[in-house]
Jmol script that loads the backbone (N, CA, C; Angstrom):
load data "model"
ATOM      1  N   MET A   1      -2.707   5.057 -27.830  1.00  0.00           N
ATOM      2  CA  MET A   1      -2.899   4.107 -26.758  1.00  0.00           C
ATOM      3  C   MET A   1      -2.400   2.729 -27.157  1.00  0.00           C
ATOM      4  N   LEU A   2      -2.492   2.408 -28.422  1.00  0.00           N
ATOM      5  CA  LEU A   2      -2.022   1.111 -28.867  1.00  0.00           C
ATOM      6  C   LEU A   2      -0.517   0.965 -28.692  1.00  0.00           C
ATOM      7  N   ALA A   3       0.212   2.064 -28.773  1.00  0.00           N
ATOM      8  CA  ALA A   3       1.655   2.000 -28.607  1.00  0.00           C
ATOM      9  C   ALA A   3       2.037   1.554 -27.207  1.00  0.00           C
ATOM     10  N   VAL A   4       1.219   1.881 -26.218  1.00  0.00           N
ATOM     11  CA  VAL A   4       1.493   1.481 -24.841  1.00  0.00           C
ATOM     12  C   VAL A   4       1.469  -0.026 -24.715  1.00  0.00           C
ATOM     13  N   PHE A   5       0.581  -0.670 -25.447  1.00  0.00           N
ATOM     14  CA  PHE A   5       0.403  -2.103 -25.319  1.00  0.00           C
ATOM     15  C   PHE A   5       1.170  -2.898 -26.365  1.00  0.00           C
ATOM     16  N   GLY A   6       1.979  -2.249 -27.173  1.00  0.00           N
ATOM     17  CA  GLY A   6       2.836  -2.942 -28.109  1.00  0.00           C
ATOM     18  C   GLY A   6       2.091  -3.611 -29.249  1.00  0.00           C
ATOM     19  N   SER A   7       0.900  -3.197 -29.499  1.00  0.00           N
ATOM     20  CA  SER A   7       0.105  -3.807 -30.551  1.00  0.00           C
ATOM     21  C   SER A   7       0.377  -3.081 -31.859  1.00  0.00           C
ATOM     22  N   SER A   8       0.607  -3.858 -32.906  1.00  0.00           N
ATOM     23  CA  SER A   8       0.834  -3.226 -34.199  1.00  0.00           C
ATOM     24  C   SER A   8      -0.508  -3.025 -34.883  1.00  0.00           C
ATOM     25  N   GLY A   9      -0.610  -1.974 -35.601  1.00  0.00           N
ATOM     26  CA  GLY A   9      -1.857  -1.683 -36.301  1.00  0.00           C
ATOM     27  C   GLY A   9      -1.939  -0.205 -36.572  1.00  0.00           C
ATOM     28  N   ALA A  10      -3.137   0.260 -36.787  1.00  0.00           N
ATOM     29  CA  ALA A  10      -3.349   1.674 -37.079  1.00  0.00           C
ATOM     30  C   ALA A  10      -2.972   2.521 -35.879  1.00  0.00           C
ATOM     31  N   SER A  11      -2.494   3.709 -36.159  1.00  0.00           N
ATOM     32  CA  SER A  11      -2.141   4.608 -35.069  1.00  0.00           C
ATOM     33  C   SER A  11      -3.404   5.116 -34.381  1.00  0.00           C
ATOM     34  N   ALA A  12      -3.235   5.607 -33.196  1.00  0.00           N
ATOM     35  CA  ALA A  12      -4.363   6.094 -32.410  1.00  0.00           C
ATOM     36  C   ALA A  12      -4.969   7.324 -33.081  1.00  0.00           C
ATOM     37  N   PRO A  13      -6.272   7.479 -32.988  1.00  0.00           N
ATOM     38  CA  PRO A  13      -6.923   8.609 -33.644  1.00  0.00           C
ATOM     39  C   PRO A  13      -6.699   9.923 -32.895  1.00  0.00           C
ATOM     40  N   GLY A  14      -6.811  11.013 -33.628  1.00  0.00           N
ATOM     41  CA  GLY A  14      -6.789  12.346 -33.027  1.00  0.00           C
ATOM     42  C   GLY A  14      -5.452  12.711 -32.434  1.00  0.00           C
ATOM     43  N   ILE A  15      -5.517  13.403 -31.318  1.00  0.00           N
ATOM     44  CA  ILE A  15      -4.314  13.935 -30.664  1.00  0.00           C
ATOM     45  C   ILE A  15      -3.428  12.820 -30.115  1.00  0.00           C
ATOM     46  N   TRP A  16      -3.996  11.643 -29.804  1.00  0.00           N
ATOM     47  CA  TRP A  16      -3.213  10.557 -29.222  1.00  0.00           C
ATOM     48  C   TRP A  16      -2.150  10.043 -30.181  1.00  0.00           C
ATOM     49  N   GLY A  17      -2.348  10.182 -31.472  1.00  0.00           N
ATOM     50  CA  GLY A  17      -1.386   9.718 -32.452  1.00  0.00           C
ATOM     51  C   GLY A  17      -0.335  10.750 -32.815  1.00  0.00           C
ATOM     52  N   ASN A  18      -0.426  11.951 -32.275  1.00  0.00           N
ATOM     53  CA  ASN A  18       0.493  13.035 -32.593  1.00  0.00           C
ATOM     54  C   ASN A  18       1.817  12.830 -31.854  1.00  0.00           C
ATOM     55  N   PRO A  19       2.953  12.731 -32.561  1.00  0.00           N
ATOM     56  CA  PRO A  19       4.241  12.531 -31.896  1.00  0.00           C
ATOM     57  C   PRO A  19       4.620  13.664 -30.936  1.00  0.00           C
ATOM     58  N   LEU A  20       4.249  14.894 -31.255  1.00  0.00           N
ATOM     59  CA  LEU A  20       4.550  16.012 -30.370  1.00  0.00           C
ATOM     60  C   LEU A  20       3.799  15.860 -29.049  1.00  0.00           C
ATOM     61  N   PHE A  21       2.542  15.456 -29.121  1.00  0.00           N
ATOM     62  CA  PHE A  21       1.755  15.234 -27.905  1.00  0.00           C
ATOM     63  C   PHE A  21       2.387  14.119 -27.062  1.00  0.00           C
ATOM     64  N   THR A  22       2.813  13.052 -27.715  1.00  0.00           N
ATOM     65  CA  THR A  22       3.455  11.947 -27.001  1.00  0.00           C
ATOM     66  C   THR A  22       4.731  12.419 -26.315  1.00  0.00           C
ATOM     67  N   PHE A  23       5.539  13.197 -27.014  1.00  0.00           N
ATOM     68  CA  PHE A  23       6.780  13.721 -26.450  1.00  0.00           C
ATOM     69  C   PHE A  23       6.498  14.612 -25.241  1.00  0.00           C
ATOM     70  N   LEU A  24       5.503  15.479 -25.349  1.00  0.00           N
ATOM     71  CA  LEU A  24       5.154  16.359 -24.232  1.00  0.00           C
ATOM     72  C   LEU A  24       4.634  15.563 -23.036  1.00  0.00           C
ATOM     73  N   MET A  25       3.895  14.495 -23.291  1.00  0.00           N
ATOM     74  CA  MET A  25       3.397  13.656 -22.197  1.00  0.00           C
ATOM     75  C   MET A  25       4.552  12.938 -21.487  1.00  0.00           C
ATOM     76  N   VAL A  26       5.546  12.510 -22.260  1.00  0.00           N
ATOM     77  CA  VAL A  26       6.729  11.879 -21.654  1.00  0.00           C
ATOM     78  C   VAL A  26       7.472  12.889 -20.786  1.00  0.00           C
ATOM     79  N   LEU A  27       7.659  14.106 -21.289  1.00  0.00           N
ATOM     80  CA  LEU A  27       8.322  15.146 -20.488  1.00  0.00           C
ATOM     81  C   LEU A  27       7.531  15.463 -19.220  1.00  0.00           C
ATOM     82  N   LEU A  28       6.214  15.542 -19.331  1.00  0.00           N
ATOM     83  CA  LEU A  28       5.378  15.791 -18.162  1.00  0.00           C
ATOM     84  C   LEU A  28       5.502  14.652 -17.155  1.00  0.00           C
ATOM     85  N   GLY A  29       5.519  13.415 -17.640  1.00  0.00           N
ATOM     86  CA  GLY A  29       5.675  12.258 -16.753  1.00  0.00           C
ATOM     87  C   GLY A  29       7.009  12.276 -16.019  1.00  0.00           C
ATOM     88  N   ILE A  30       8.078  12.631 -16.723  1.00  0.00           N
ATOM     89  CA  ILE A  30       9.397  12.718 -16.095  1.00  0.00           C
ATOM     90  C   ILE A  30       9.410  13.813 -15.037  1.00  0.00           C
ATOM     91  N   PHE A  31       8.819  14.961 -15.343  1.00  0.00           N
ATOM     92  CA  PHE A  31       8.756  16.064 -14.391  1.00  0.00           C
ATOM     93  C   PHE A  31       7.993  15.655 -13.130  1.00  0.00           C
ATOM     94  N   ILE A  32       6.842  15.020 -13.296  1.00  0.00           N
ATOM     95  CA  ILE A  32       6.036  14.581 -12.148  1.00  0.00           C
ATOM     96  C   ILE A  32       6.813  13.561 -11.323  1.00  0.00           C
ATOM     97  N   PHE A  33       7.488  12.633 -11.992  1.00  0.00           N
ATOM     98  CA  PHE A  33       8.255  11.616 -11.276  1.00  0.00           C
ATOM     99  C   PHE A  33       9.392  12.241 -10.477  1.00  0.00           C
ATOM    100  N   LEU A  34      10.105  13.201 -11.054  1.00  0.00           N
ATOM    101  CA  LEU A  34      11.193  13.866 -10.334  1.00  0.00           C
ATOM    102  C   LEU A  34      10.671  14.649  -9.134  1.00  0.00           C
ATOM    103  N   LYS A  35       9.525  15.317  -9.289  1.00  0.00           N
ATOM    104  CA  LYS A  35       8.927  16.042  -8.164  1.00  0.00           C
ATOM    105  C   LYS A  35       8.524  15.069  -7.060  1.00  0.00           C
ATOM    106  N   PHE A  36       7.953  13.922  -7.445  1.00  0.00           N
ATOM    107  CA  PHE A  36       7.553  12.905  -6.478  1.00  0.00           C
ATOM    108  C   PHE A  36       8.770  12.386  -5.708  1.00  0.00           C
ATOM    109  N   CYS A  37       9.865  12.117  -6.414  1.00  0.00           N
ATOM    110  CA  CYS A  37      11.070  11.610  -5.758  1.00  0.00           C
ATOM    111  C   CYS A  37      11.648  12.641  -4.794  1.00  0.00           C
ATOM    112  N   GLY A  38      11.620  13.916  -5.167  1.00  0.00           N
ATOM    113  CA  GLY A  38      12.076  14.965  -4.266  1.00  0.00           C
ATOM    114  C   GLY A  38      11.218  15.047  -3.015  1.00  0.00           C
ATOM    115  N   TRP A  39       9.911  14.858  -3.177  1.00  0.00           N
ATOM    116  CA  TRP A  39       8.991  14.862  -2.039  1.00  0.00           C
ATOM    117  C   TRP A  39       9.241  13.654  -1.141  1.00  0.00           C
ATOM    118  N   ALA A  40       9.538  12.498  -1.735  1.00  0.00           N
ATOM    119  CA  ALA A  40       9.736  11.260  -0.970  1.00  0.00           C
ATOM    120  C   ALA A  40      10.995  11.320  -0.106  1.00  0.00           C
ATOM    121  N   LYS A  41      11.966  12.150  -0.480  1.00  0.00           N
ATOM    122  CA  LYS A  41      13.207  12.258   0.306  1.00  0.00           C
ATOM    123  C   LYS A  41      12.961  12.800   1.708  1.00  0.00           C
ATOM    124  N   LYS A  42      11.832  13.444   1.931  1.00  0.00           N
ATOM    125  CA  LYS A  42      11.529  14.052   3.226  1.00  0.00           C
ATOM    126  C   LYS A  42      11.057  13.034   4.248  1.00  0.00           C
ATOM    127  N   PHE A  43      10.810  11.806   3.832  1.00  0.00           N
ATOM    128  CA  PHE A  43      10.258  10.784   4.721  1.00  0.00           C
ATOM    129  C   PHE A  43      11.333   9.809   5.163  1.00  0.00           C
ATOM    130  N   GLN A  44      11.031   9.087   6.275  1.00  0.00           N
ATOM    131  CA  GLN A  44      11.926   8.054   6.780  1.00  0.00           C
ATOM    132  C   GLN A  44      11.153   6.745   6.896  1.00  0.00           C
ATOM    133  N   LEU A  45      11.775   5.662   6.451  1.00  0.00           N
ATOM    134  CA  LEU A  45      11.196   4.336   6.562  1.00  0.00           C
ATOM    135  C   LEU A  45      12.207   3.416   7.228  1.00  0.00           C
ATOM    136  N   SER A  46      11.706   2.397   7.907  1.00  0.00           N
ATOM    137  CA  SER A  46      12.611   1.444   8.545  1.00  0.00           C
ATOM    138  C   SER A  46      13.280   0.577   7.479  1.00  0.00           C
ATOM    139  N   GLY A  47      14.456   0.081   7.807  1.00  0.00           N
ATOM    140  CA  GLY A  47      15.194  -0.760   6.868  1.00  0.00           C
ATOM    141  C   GLY A  47      14.441  -2.037   6.524  1.00  0.00           C
ATOM    142  N   GLY A  48      13.749  -2.599   7.503  1.00  0.00           N
ATOM    143  CA  GLY A  48      12.986  -3.817   7.260  1.00  0.00           C
ATOM    144  C   GLY A  48      11.837  -3.600   6.290  1.00  0.00           C
ATOM    145  N   PHE A  49      11.154  -2.474   6.432  1.00  0.00           N
ATOM    146  CA  PHE A  49      10.043  -2.166   5.534  1.00  0.00           C
ATOM    147  C   PHE A  49      10.546  -1.946   4.115  1.00  0.00           C
ATOM    148  N   LYS A  50      11.675  -1.252   3.993  1.00  0.00           N
ATOM    149  CA  LYS A  50      12.250  -1.015   2.676  1.00  0.00           C
ATOM    150  C   LYS A  50      12.665  -2.343   2.031  1.00  0.00           C
ATOM    151  N   LYS A  51      13.208  -3.265   2.840  1.00  0.00           N
ATOM    152  CA  LYS A  51      13.608  -4.568   2.315  1.00  0.00           C
ATOM    153  C   LYS A  51      12.401  -5.340   1.787  1.00  0.00           C
ATOM    154  N   ILE A  52      11.270  -5.262   2.491  1.00  0.00           N
ATOM    155  CA  ILE A  52      10.048  -5.929   2.041  1.00  0.00           C
ATOM    156  C   ILE A  52       9.587  -5.345   0.706  1.00  0.00           C
ATOM    157  N   ILE A  53       9.623  -4.033   0.574  1.00  0.00           N
ATOM    158  CA  ILE A  53       9.226  -3.390  -0.685  1.00  0.00           C
ATOM    159  C   ILE A  53      10.142  -3.831  -1.820  1.00  0.00           C
ATOM    160  N   PHE A  54      11.439  -3.939  -1.569  1.00  0.00           N
ATOM    161  CA  PHE A  54      12.378  -4.350  -2.607  1.00  0.00           C
ATOM    162  C   PHE A  54      12.134  -5.801  -3.030  1.00  0.00           C
ATOM    163  N   ILE A  55      11.836  -6.677  -2.064  1.00  0.00           N
ATOM    164  CA  ILE A  55      11.533  -8.073  -2.391  1.00  0.00           C
ATOM    165  C   ILE A  55      10.239  -8.158  -3.191  1.00  0.00           C
ATOM    166  N   LEU A  56       9.211  -7.411  -2.780  1.00  0.00           N
ATOM    167  CA  LEU A  56       7.947  -7.409  -3.517  1.00  0.00           C
ATOM    168  C   LEU A  56       8.113  -6.841  -4.922  1.00  0.00           C
ATOM    169  N   THR A  57       9.060  -5.934  -5.096  1.00  0.00           N
ATOM    170  CA  THR A  57       9.331  -5.392  -6.422  1.00  0.00           C
ATOM    171  C   THR A  57       9.883  -6.488  -7.337  1.00  0.00           C
ATOM    172  N   GLY A  58      10.758  -7.322  -6.817  1.00  0.00           N
ATOM    173  CA  GLY A  58      11.282  -8.435  -7.608  1.00  0.00           C
ATOM    174  C   GLY A  58      10.196  -9.419  -7.993  1.00  0.00           C
ATOM    175  N   VAL A  59       9.308  -9.736  -7.049  1.00  0.00           N
ATOM    176  CA  VAL A  59       8.181 -10.626  -7.339  1.00  0.00           C
ATOM    177  C   VAL A  59       7.234  -9.942  -8.328  1.00  0.00           C
ATOM    178  N   GLY A  60       6.990  -8.658  -8.111  1.00  0.00           N
ATOM    179  CA  GLY A  60       6.096  -7.907  -8.986  1.00  0.00           C
ATOM    180  C   GLY A  60       6.596  -7.827 -10.412  1.00  0.00           C
ATOM    181  N   LEU A  61       7.907  -7.829 -10.591  1.00  0.00           N
ATOM    182  CA  LEU A  61       8.481  -7.803 -11.931  1.00  0.00           C
ATOM    183  C   LEU A  61       7.970  -8.985 -12.751  1.00  0.00           C
ATOM    184  N   VAL A  62       7.951 -10.155 -12.141  1.00  0.00           N
ATOM    185  CA  VAL A  62       7.467 -11.355 -12.825  1.00  0.00           C
ATOM    186  C   VAL A  62       5.947 -11.294 -12.988  1.00  0.00           C
ATOM    187  N   VAL A  63       5.243 -10.939 -11.920  1.00  0.00           N
ATOM    188  CA  VAL A  63       3.778 -10.922 -11.953  1.00  0.00           C
ATOM    189  C   VAL A  63       3.261  -9.914 -12.980  1.00  0.00           C
ATOM    190  N   PHE A  64       3.811  -8.715 -12.989  1.00  0.00           N
ATOM    191  CA  PHE A  64       3.354  -7.699 -13.939  1.00  0.00           C
ATOM    192  C   PHE A  64       3.658  -8.104 -15.379  1.00  0.00           C
ATOM    193  N   ASN A  65       4.793  -8.765 -15.609  1.00  0.00           N
ATOM    194  CA  ASN A  65       5.111  -9.236 -16.957  1.00  0.00           C
ATOM    195  C   ASN A  65       4.115 -10.291 -17.421  1.00  0.00           C
ATOM    196  N   VAL A  66       3.752 -11.209 -16.537  1.00  0.00           N
ATOM    197  CA  VAL A  66       2.775 -12.239 -16.892  1.00  0.00           C
ATOM    198  C   VAL A  66       1.410 -11.598 -17.144  1.00  0.00           C
ATOM    199  N   MET A  67       0.993 -10.683 -16.256  1.00  0.00           N
ATOM    200  CA  MET A  67      -0.289  -9.996 -16.441  1.00  0.00           C
ATOM    201  C   MET A  67      -0.316  -9.241 -17.768  1.00  0.00           C
ATOM    202  N   TYR A  68       0.762  -8.564 -18.075  1.00  0.00           N
ATOM    203  CA  TYR A  68       0.849  -7.771 -19.300  1.00  0.00           C
ATOM    204  C   TYR A  68       0.801  -8.666 -20.531  1.00  0.00           C
ATOM    205  N   SER A  69       1.492  -9.800 -20.470  1.00  0.00           N
ATOM    206  CA  SER A  69       1.496 -10.735 -21.590  1.00  0.00           C
ATOM    207  C   SER A  69       0.097 -11.293 -21.848  1.00  0.00           C
ATOM    208  N   ILE A  70      -0.586 -11.671 -20.786  1.00  0.00           N
ATOM    209  CA  ILE A  70      -1.956 -12.184 -20.927  1.00  0.00           C
ATOM    210  C   ILE A  70      -2.871 -11.092 -21.471  1.00  0.00           C
ATOM    211  N   GLY A  71      -2.747  -9.890 -20.952  1.00  0.00           N
ATOM    212  CA  GLY A  71      -3.565  -8.779 -21.428  1.00  0.00           C
ATOM    213  C   GLY A  71      -3.291  -8.425 -22.875  1.00  0.00           C
ATOM    214  N   ASN A  72      -2.021  -8.506 -23.271  1.00  0.00           N
ATOM    215  CA  ASN A  72      -1.660  -8.202 -24.656  1.00  0.00           C
ATOM    216  C   ASN A  72      -2.214  -9.254 -25.611  1.00  0.00           C
ATOM    217  N   LYS A  73      -2.264 -10.519 -25.166  1.00  0.00           N
ATOM    218  CA  LYS A  73      -2.857 -11.574 -25.993  1.00  0.00           C
ATOM    219  C   LYS A  73      -4.354 -11.335 -26.158  1.00  0.00           C
ATOM    220  N   GLN A  74      -5.018 -10.891 -25.079  1.00  0.00           N
ATOM    221  CA  GLN A  74      -6.439 -10.558 -25.172  1.00  0.00           C
ATOM    222  C   GLN A  74      -6.656  -9.422 -26.162  1.00  0.00           C
ATOM    223  N   LEU A  75      -5.792  -8.443 -26.116  1.00  0.00           N
ATOM    224  CA  LEU A  75      -5.903  -7.293 -27.019  1.00  0.00           C
ATOM    225  C   LEU A  75      -5.745  -7.723 -28.471  1.00  0.00           C
ATOM    226  N   ALA A  76      -4.786  -8.609 -28.729  1.00  0.00           N
ATOM    227  CA  ALA A  76      -4.538  -9.046 -30.096  1.00  0.00           C
ATOM    228  C   ALA A  76      -5.675  -9.912 -30.630  1.00  0.00           C
ATOM    229  N   HIS A  77      -6.271 -10.747 -29.778  1.00  0.00           N
ATOM    230  CA  HIS A  77      -7.298 -11.683 -30.240  1.00  0.00           C
ATOM    231  C   HIS A  77      -8.684 -11.061 -30.299  1.00  0.00           C
ATOM    232  N   SER A  78      -9.071 -10.368 -29.235  1.00  0.00           N
ATOM    233  CA  SER A  78     -10.456  -9.885 -29.168  1.00  0.00           C
ATOM    234  C   SER A  78     -10.568  -8.364 -29.181  1.00  0.00           C
ATOM    235  N   GLY A  79      -9.461  -7.663 -29.119  1.00  0.00           N
ATOM    236  CA  GLY A  79      -9.510  -6.206 -29.097  1.00  0.00           C
ATOM    237  C   GLY A  79      -9.842  -5.640 -27.724  1.00  0.00           C
ATOM    238  N   ASP A  80      -9.909  -6.511 -26.715  1.00  0.00           N
ATOM    239  CA  ASP A  80     -10.219  -6.080 -25.347  1.00  0.00           C
ATOM    240  C   ASP A  80      -8.961  -5.525 -24.703  1.00  0.00           C
ATOM    241  N   VAL A  81      -8.979  -4.251 -24.358  1.00  0.00           N
ATOM    242  CA  VAL A  81      -7.805  -3.569 -23.831  1.00  0.00           C
ATOM    243  C   VAL A  81      -7.733  -3.642 -22.294  1.00  0.00           C
ATOM    244  N   ASN A  82      -8.753  -4.156 -21.636  1.00  0.00           N
ATOM    245  CA  ASN A  82      -8.823  -4.106 -20.175  1.00  0.00           C
ATOM    246  C   ASN A  82      -7.703  -4.858 -19.472  1.00  0.00           C
ATOM    247  N   GLY A  83      -7.341  -6.034 -19.932  1.00  0.00           N
ATOM    248  CA  GLY A  83      -6.291  -6.808 -19.267  1.00  0.00           C
ATOM    249  C   GLY A  83      -4.950  -6.110 -19.306  1.00  0.00           C
ATOM    250  N   ALA A  84      -4.566  -5.632 -20.476  1.00  0.00           N
ATOM    251  CA  ALA A  84      -3.287  -4.942 -20.611  1.00  0.00           C
ATOM    252  C   ALA A  84      -3.307  -3.613 -19.865  1.00  0.00           C
ATOM    253  N   LEU A  85      -4.451  -2.945 -19.861  1.00  0.00           N
ATOM    254  CA  LEU A  85      -4.560  -1.666 -19.158  1.00  0.00           C
ATOM    255  C   LEU A  85      -4.420  -1.844 -17.653  1.00  0.00           C
ATOM    256  N   VAL A  86      -5.041  -2.876 -17.106  1.00  0.00           N
ATOM    257  CA  VAL A  86      -4.926  -3.155 -15.669  1.00  0.00           C
ATOM    258  C   VAL A  86      -3.476  -3.459 -15.305  1.00  0.00           C
ATOM    259  N   ALA A  87      -2.802  -4.281 -16.116  1.00  0.00           N
ATOM    260  CA  ALA A  87      -1.399  -4.607 -15.855  1.00  0.00           C
ATOM    261  C   ALA A  87      -0.526  -3.363 -15.929  1.00  0.00           C
ATOM    262  N   PHE A  88      -0.766  -2.529 -16.924  1.00  0.00           N
ATOM    263  CA  PHE A  88       0.017  -1.306 -17.086  1.00  0.00           C
ATOM    264  C   PHE A  88      -0.190  -0.354 -15.909  1.00  0.00           C
ATOM    265  N   LEU A  89      -1.438  -0.120 -15.528  1.00  0.00           N
ATOM    266  CA  LEU A  89      -1.720   0.800 -14.425  1.00  0.00           C
ATOM    267  C   LEU A  89      -1.193   0.265 -13.096  1.00  0.00           C
ATOM    268  N   ALA A  90      -1.346  -1.039 -12.863  1.00  0.00           N
ATOM    269  CA  ALA A  90      -0.834  -1.629 -11.619  1.00  0.00           C
ATOM    270  C   ALA A  90       0.686  -1.491 -11.549  1.00  0.00           C
ATOM    271  N   SER A  91       1.364  -1.722 -12.650  1.00  0.00           N
ATOM    272  CA  SER A  91       2.820  -1.594 -12.640  1.00  0.00           C
ATOM    273  C   SER A  91       3.258  -0.146 -12.455  1.00  0.00           C
ATOM    274  N   MET A  92       2.517   0.800 -13.013  1.00  0.00           N
ATOM    275  CA  MET A  92       2.860   2.214 -12.834  1.00  0.00           C
ATOM    276  C   MET A  92       2.650   2.655 -11.378  1.00  0.00           C
ATOM    277  N   ILE A  93       1.614   2.152 -10.752  1.00  0.00           N
ATOM    278  CA  ILE A  93       1.401   2.443  -9.332  1.00  0.00           C
ATOM    279  C   ILE A  93       2.548   1.866  -8.518  1.00  0.00           C
ATOM    280  N   TRP A  94       2.966   0.628  -8.864  1.00  0.00           N
ATOM    281  CA  TRP A  94       4.063   0.015  -8.112  1.00  0.00           C
ATOM    282  C   TRP A  94       5.374   0.768  -8.342  1.00  0.00           C
ATOM    283  N   VAL A  95       5.562   1.371  -9.490  1.00  0.00           N
ATOM    284  CA  VAL A  95       6.764   2.179  -9.738  1.00  0.00           C
ATOM    285  C   VAL A  95       6.850   3.306  -8.721  1.00  0.00           C
ATOM    286  N   PHE A  96       5.727   3.940  -8.432  1.00  0.00           N
ATOM    287  CA  PHE A  96       5.736   5.037  -7.457  1.00  0.00           C
ATOM    288  C   PHE A  96       5.944   4.521  -6.037  1.00  0.00           C
ATOM    289  N   ILE A  97       5.404   3.346  -5.707  1.00  0.00           N
ATOM    290  CA  ILE A  97       5.644   2.759  -4.381  1.00  0.00           C
ATOM    291  C   ILE A  97       7.124   2.432  -4.226  1.00  0.00           C
ATOM    292  N   PHE A  98       7.707   1.810  -5.244  1.00  0.00           N
ATOM    293  CA  PHE A  98       9.122   1.469  -5.202  1.00  0.00           C
ATOM    294  C   PHE A  98       9.991   2.727  -5.126  1.00  0.00           C
ATOM    295  N   ALA A  99       9.664   3.736  -5.905  1.00  0.00           N
ATOM    296  CA  ALA A  99      10.441   4.980  -5.890  1.00  0.00           C
ATOM    297  C   ALA A  99      10.357   5.651  -4.525  1.00  0.00           C
ATOM    298  N   PHE A 100       9.177   5.599  -3.902  1.00  0.00           N
ATOM    299  CA  PHE A 100       9.035   6.180  -2.569  1.00  0.00           C
ATOM    300  C   PHE A 100       9.946   5.466  -1.582  1.00  0.00           C
ATOM    301  N   ALA A 101       9.919   4.128  -1.609  1.00  0.00           N
ATOM    302  CA  ALA A 101      10.769   3.361  -0.689  1.00  0.00           C
ATOM    303  C   ALA A 101      12.251   3.585  -0.983  1.00  0.00           C
ATOM    304  N   LEU A 102      12.590   3.703  -2.246  1.00  0.00           N
ATOM    305  CA  LEU A 102      13.981   3.903  -2.620  1.00  0.00           C
ATOM    306  C   LEU A 102      14.486   5.281  -2.214  1.00  0.00           C
ATOM    307  N   MET A 103      13.667   6.299  -2.368  1.00  0.00           N
ATOM    308  CA  MET A 103      14.096   7.666  -2.103  1.00  0.00           C
ATOM    309  C   MET A 103      14.011   8.066  -0.636  1.00  0.00           C
ATOM    310  N   ALA A 104      13.118   7.435   0.114  1.00  0.00           N
ATOM    311  CA  ALA A 104      12.960   7.789   1.534  1.00  0.00           C
ATOM    312  C   ALA A 104      14.243   7.413   2.297  1.00  0.00           C
ATOM    313  N   GLU A 105      14.555   8.226   3.266  1.00  0.00           N
ATOM    314  CA  GLU A 105      15.704   7.960   4.121  1.00  0.00           C
ATOM    315  C   GLU A 105      15.425   6.721   4.971  1.00  0.00           C
ATOM    316  N   THR A 106      16.502   6.009   5.331  1.00  0.00           N
ATOM    317  CA  THR A 106      16.372   4.855   6.221  1.00  0.00           C
ATOM    318  C   THR A 106      16.520   5.347   7.653  1.00  0.00           C
ATOM    319  N   LYS A 107      15.557   4.946   8.506  1.00  0.00           N
ATOM    320  CA  LYS A 107      15.605   5.357   9.911  1.00  0.00           C
ATOM    321  C   LYS A 107      16.837   4.758  10.583  1.00  0.00           C
ATOM    322  N   PRO A 108      17.512   5.563  11.383  1.00  0.00           N
ATOM    323  CA  PRO A 108      18.650   4.999  12.141  1.00  0.00           C
ATOM    324  C   PRO A 108      18.128   4.024  13.196  1.00  0.00           C
ATOM    325  N   GLU A 109      18.807   2.933  13.368  1.00  0.00           N
ATOM    326  CA  GLU A 109      18.381   1.890  14.317  1.00  0.00           C
ATOM    327  C   GLU A 109      18.811   2.229  15.718  1.00  0.00           C
TER     328      GLU A 109
END
end "model"
wireframe off; spacefill off
backbone 0.3
color backbone group
């Protein structure tokens, strides 16, 4: 878990520190993401809505980076993982929102 937040120190205990487990989790994540993108192709969104999502993605890029930086500083100073975890989870949720908007067909006007 520490690898997610870029913190240097001891490796995670148990199965979380196993490189094979990490590799399998990455493969599982890629598989789930590809299935999600294939599912999103079946939907149609208006061009205006897609444009709003793309603009919010640009704003979110800055916001999530700031949130992550603040959370990582909390982790380094006090060992509190909550700030970095919230930033990480929020950005991962936004990745799926952005992918949905990107993969969905644009409605003809």
